[in-house]
Every structure is written in structure tokens, then in C-alpha cells.
N, C-alpha and C positions, 0 to 999 in steps of 0.2 A: 575436766582437764583433759583426766586420758582419753577419750573419746577425739578430743578437738586434734590432737596430737597424733593417736594412735600410738599412745602408750598406756600400759597399765599405771591406772592410779596410785599399785602399789613402787611403784620406780621414781612416779613425781613425787610420794610421799619418803621416799630414802634417800631423795635430794639434798632434801634440808635436813635432814637428822644431824649431819655433823659428825658423823661414823665414818666415811671414808671419799673421796673425791669422784664426782659423777664426773662422765664421759661431758663433753662438749655438744654430744649430739641431742644429750638428754638437757643440759641446762639450754640449748638452743630451742628445743622440746617447749622446757619449762617456760622459757620468754616468750616463744610465740603465743603458746594458750592463753598469757597474760596480756598481749596485742604489742609488746615492746618488738624492738628489731634484733633479729637472730644473727644479721653479719656483725654490727655494735656488737653486741655482746659477746660472738667466734672470738672474737679480737680481743676482748678485754680474757678472756679465759686464754688465750693461747702467751697472753701478757702476764696471766696470775702463772698459768704453768713455767714459762722462763724465772718468776720470781719464787715460786715453789724448789725449783733446780736447786739455785743459790742458797735458800735454809735447809735442804737436806743438805749440803755436802757441809754445811758448816756446823749441822746437828750430829755427823758421823765424825767430825774433824775432832769434836769436843768429847764425845761420849756416844759411841754406839748404842750402848745402853740405854737412850735417851730417844731413841729413831722413834721407840713406836707415839712418843710426845709430838714429836715433831711432825710426823703424820696426819695424826689426827688435829694440830691445826695446821697445817694445809688447806686439812679437807674444808676446816670453817672459811678461811680466807676466802677460796672458791664461791664457796656454797653464798658467804655475805656480799661478795662480790654479783651474781647472778641474781639472789634471791632476793634480795632488798631492794632494787630497782621494778623489778619485774614482778613484784606481792604491789609494789606502791603503786605501779601501771595498773595494774587491777583492779586497785580501791578507787584509781580517778573515774575507772569505767562503771566500775559499780556506781558511783556518786551518780556519774550523768546518764543513770537510770537504769541500766544492764541488769536482768537481773542476778540475783544474788544467790546461793544457793541455802538453803532452808538447813537453822543448825536441828539436828535431832533431839526430844528431849529423853534424860536419860535417867532410867529406874534400874535399881541394883536388882532389881526382884523380876521384870520382864522383859519377855524375848521373842523378838518380832526374828518370822522369818523371813531370811533375808531375798529378796527377787536375784533375777537373772539378772547377770551383768553386775551385780556386787562383789568386789574385792574380798575374796575370802577372808582377807587378812583382817581388813577393819572391821570385818562383819563378825569376828570368833569364831570364825567357823575351823580354825588351825587346832581347837582343843578338842583333843582325844580325836583327831582325823584318822584316816585308815588310809594305806596302799593298796589297790583293788587289782595295779598291774602295773610292771615297770618294764621298760626294756634296753638294755647297756647297748650302746654307738660308740664305736670306735674309728677315730678322728684321725689316725695314721700316725705313724711315729709313738709315739707313748701316751698321745692324750686321747681321751673317752667324755662321754657324757653318759647321762643316766635320765630317762622319760620317763618320766613319774604320770599313773592316773590316781590322784589323790580322792577321799570321798569322804563328807562327815554326815553322820547321821543326823548330829543337832540342826545341820544346816537343810539335811535332804538334799544334799546336791555335790558334785561334782566338780574336780577344773584340774587340768594340765599342766604336768610343771617341771619345766628342766634345768640341771646343772652339772657347769664344767667337771671333772675330777681334779684335786688342782695337781698344778702346772702344766694345765692344758693351756693350751692357745686363744685366747680369744676368739668367736667367731659369731657372725651374724646369726639369730636363727629367728622362727617364727614358730611357736606352740600355739595348738590347735585342742579344743575339744569339743566333742560335737555329739552330739546327744542325736536317739533314735528315729526318731522324727525329722531329723533335720538343722533343728536349731546347733547353732554353735557361738564360740566364745574364741577370738585369737588377735594374740599380740606378738610383736616381733620388734626383736630390741637385740643390742651384743652381749653374751654370755662369756661371765669373765668366770673367775674362780672363785671369787666370792658374791657371786651375784646374779642367783638363780631366776630364771624367768619363769612367769606361771600367769595362764589365762586368769577372768572373772569367773567367778560362779556359774553354774549351768545347774537345772534341774531334770534329771531326768523322768519325767513325766510319764502319767499313766502307764508304771511296770517299765517303760524303757530300761536303756544300758543305754553308756557313756562309752565313749572311744577317743584314746590322748594319739595327738601326733607329732611330729616335731619336723621341720624341714630346715637342716643347716649348710649354711651357704657360705664352706672354707674357701680360702682363698686359691686359684689355680687347680679347682677339682672338680669334680662336680658333684650336682648339691647329694646331700644325703637325708635318708629318711629314715622316721623310726614308726611305727604305730602298735598300739596293743589292739590288743581283740576288742569289742562291746561287753561291756560289764558293767552287772549292778549292782546299785550299796547294798 
């Protein structure tokens, strides 16, 4: 699904966790990947946001301390609206003969080295990972972000990760990790204060190194770029 709509698998997975409100772009991408109509669900997303605004006002009026619970319910409302129908559409397509993704067998004692293009989060590469290099980027005003080149000895590979510091204005970014032999993995997404953007896993085969880079396209300004040196794990 991630490759079909150019979103990180982790982003699509995060959209169905119920912890925060997915953006309209992510909702439409999820529906598009499942064969649904993004325009129809974009309108339903807008309608849900309007309903959420009313719910938020009601929660604040009753008790400001209940706002956190209300926001989780709001996120669940949007997720139920977009995900249920999109997933149902995917099931219909699968029933018509579309190939379904294989379900890997689970073994608590076995670990298979993940291949290039694997989501490092779902592969368990985040356990004991290290930051090989990082670059802080000023966005103007008080906004700033951090580009990281992360590496997992367990998975023998690395990935690029970008996140905004708190209170920074959301901006579209493209994050990229590239090996010294030219192989690369990149994803574009709207970076927000609580949503890091990261690439898939990439191995630095043959004793090579990895470079992380980011292009930030803030409104009314020239694109900002950041780049680490080529580093080996």
C-alpha cells in the first residue's frame, strides 16, 4: 500500500491506530490504495472534521481536563469513517482475485534479517538503534526540525528520520536515505510536531556508507535542505 500511494507503511499503519487524527491526504491515500473513491471520502473527512469541531467545543465547555479523552474519540471517529469502508473495498478486491499479502509466520526465537524497503518499525529495527549523524534545520521564526541518520546493528541497515520540534508549523518534507552505491529510499509527507517522517530500511552493503537528506518545502520560501555526511554503522 505504501508503494502504491508513495507513503511510508508506518504512516498508513499509524492512521488506523486511533491515537491521533490522520490528515485528509493520508485518509485519501489509504482509500486510494484500497480502490475506493478519494473524492467521496475527502468530503466525508471534511464533514467529520466539522462534527469534531462541535465535539471539541462541547468537551471544553463541560471540563477542560476531559479534552484529551475527547480528542482520542475524535480521532477514532475519523478513522472509523475512512478506514472501515476502505478496508472493506480491499477485501472485495482480494475476493475477486487480487493477490493478498502473505502473513509471515511468527517465532519468538527466530529473527530474519529484513530486506531493503522494509519498514524499520515493524521489523523491530528500533530496538537498540543508534543515531549515526544528525542535522538541525532552522525553519524561520521559532520553528526548527531535526534530521537523523539512524542505524540498527540488529537489522544491519539504516534509515533517515525527520521530525519537527514542538510548536513548529507543519511543513511538507521529503526524507531520503541513500547508500554509497546509489540505492535509495525516500518518502514525502507532511511533517507535524507529533509525527516524524522516516524512510524504509536500507542496507549499506559491501562496507559502504549511508547518507540522510531532507527537502523542506515551507510556504512562500525557497526549499530548505539538510544532509548528513556518508556514515557507516
